[in-house]
N, C-alpha and C positions, 0 to 999 in steps of 0.2 A: 504494500499500500504506500509506504513512504517512498519507495523508488518511483512509483507511478506519479506521485505528486511532484517529485523532483523533475521528472521528464516533462510534465505539463508546464511547470514553471519555466524550464529551460526553453521549451518551444515558444512560449509567450515572449520571452526576452529576445529570442532570435527574430521573431516576427516584428517586434517593436523596433529592433535595430535595423532591419531590412527596409521598413516602410515608415520612418518617423514622419515624413511629410504627409502621408495619407492619414495617419492618426491625428496629427495636428490639425489638418483641414477638417476632419470629421468633428473634432472637438469644437473648433470655431463655428462650424455650421450648426451644431446642436445648440451651442450657446446663443447664437443669433435667433434660432427658431424658438427657443424658450422665452427669450426677451420679447419676440414678436407676439407670442401667445399672451403674455402678461399685458402688453400694451393694448392688444385688441380688446381684452376684457375691460380695461379702463376706458377705452374709447367708447365701447358700447354703453358703459355707465354714464359717460359724458353726454351722449346722445339721448339716453333715457331721461336725464335731468332736463335737457332742453325741451324734449317732448312734454314733460310734466309741466313745465312753466307755460308752454303754449296751450296746454289743455286747461290748466287752471285759470289762465288769463288770456283768452282768445283776442282780447282787445289790445294787447301789448304789440307794439311795432317791433321791427327787427332791432332798432337801436336800443330800445328799452331792454330787450332780452339780452343783448350784448352787454349792456351796462350791468345788469344783474349778475350775469356769468362772471364778468371781470371782478365784481365786488366779492362774489363767493369764492373765487379762485385767484386771489392776488399772487403775483409773482414774488416768490421768496428765494433769495439767492442762498446757495450753500445748503439747500435741503432737498430731499427727495420725498414727495408727498403724493405719488400716484396721479390721480386725476388732475390735480393742479398742474403738474408737470406736462401732462398731455395737452391740456387746454392752452398753456402758455408757450408750448412748442409750435402751435399753429400761428400763422400770420393773421393779421386783422382781417384780411380778405377771406382767408380760410374759415375763420370763426363765423363771419357773416354768411358764408355758404352753408356751413353746418346748421345754422339757424334757419336759413331759407329752405334748404333741401336736406333735412335730417336723414331721411331714409336713403337718399342718394349718397350722403356722406358715409353711411355704413358700408355701402358697396364700394366706394372709393377706398375705404380702409381695407376692405377685403382684397381689392386689387393690389394695394400696397403690400399686404402680407404675402400674396402670391408672388409679387415681384421680388421681394426680399428672399423668400424661400427658393425660388427658381434660380436666382443669382448665386445664392450660396451653393446650390446643387451643381451649377454649371461651372463656377469659378472658384469655389472653396470658401469665398468670403464676399462681402459687399465692399468694393473699393471706392475711392474718391478720385474723380477726374480721369479714371482709366477706362479700359474697354468694358469692365464689369459695371461701372457706373452708367455707361451709355446703354448697356443691355438692360439694367434695372429700370431706367427711365423709359426705355422703349416698351418693355413688357408691361410696366405699370399702365402706360397710356393705352396699350393694346387692350388690356383687361378692362380698363374703365370704359373704353369705347364700346366693348361688348355689353357691359353691365348697365351703363346709363346713357349711352349714345355719344356721338362725337362732340356735339356742342357743349354738353355739360362736362364731358371729360376735359375739354379745353379750358372751361371756366375753372375747374378745380386745379388742373395742372399749372395754369398760369398764376392762380392765386398762391400756390405754393412757392412761387419764385418771387412774390411781392414782399421782399425783405431787404434789409440794409446790405448793400454790396460794397461798403467801404472796406479797403484793405485786402488782404490775401486770405485764402483758405489754408488749412493745415498742410496741404501739399505744396505750398509756396506760390501757387498761381492765383491771379487776381479773382476776387469773387465775381466780378463782372464777366470774366471769361467762363466761369462755372455756370453763371446764370444763362449766358448766351448758348452754351453747350447744351444745357438742360432743356431750354426752350426749343432748340432745334431737334433734339432727340425725341422730345415729347411729341412734336408734330409728326415726325417720321413714324413713331409708334402708332399714332392714331390712324395714319394712312394705312398701315399694315393691318391694323385691327379692323378697319372698315372693309378690307378685301378678304379677310379670313375669319369672318364672324362665326363660322360653323366649326372651327378648329377647337380641339380640346385644349385644356391648360397646358399639358405637356407638349402637344403638337405646336401650339403657339410659341412656347419657349424655344423649341427647336427651330422654328421658322426665324425667330429673332436671332438666335445663336448663329445660324448659317449666314444670315444677312450681315451680322457683325463681322464675320470672318471672310466675307466675299471681297473680291478684288475692288469692285466698284461700289462698295457699301455707301449708303446715304448717312449712316451714323458717323458722328465725330466724337473724338475724345482728346484730352490735353496731353496725355503721356501714357506710356505702357506701365 
């Protein structure tokens, strides 16, 4: 029995030595998926809160609901408080769209989760300014187009980029360059989504992946 245990442990060590990159990529992917799941639940709670306000006060206009939500969930630096962080991670334009189209916002979040998951599957992680970033924005807009239509997909995607673009991102490239890249790739994704509306999630991911690696790809990125 003891010899068998030693053999098993030895084999596990050999496998880990041979494929450390695979193990690391798998760990990163699982971590990202776990975080995505947690954030999705918080986002659903956020939308439920908006729906509750709208139901209790049908006379409230968009600006009033926005004010109430901002007062309930003030931005607090240096703390992690679930739904507050989710709300304050949204741009002002995104917040308004969540209030105006709460059920569509849920579908947008579903599309985001699909994009994050498929990017982790195809590339091992979700990068910044690279090919995986272009892929993520492409498939996000593809899925949004399928779920809520091209016009609303454009509204939500553009609202996401409505933020301060002063200075550089973590990869050293200007935030303006990242914004322009994202807006371009979002549009490419919506075009592909409109032409492949019957494709499954995995089929759609493969279509985007093949396009990303094609010689004449319409997608752009800042660095490898």
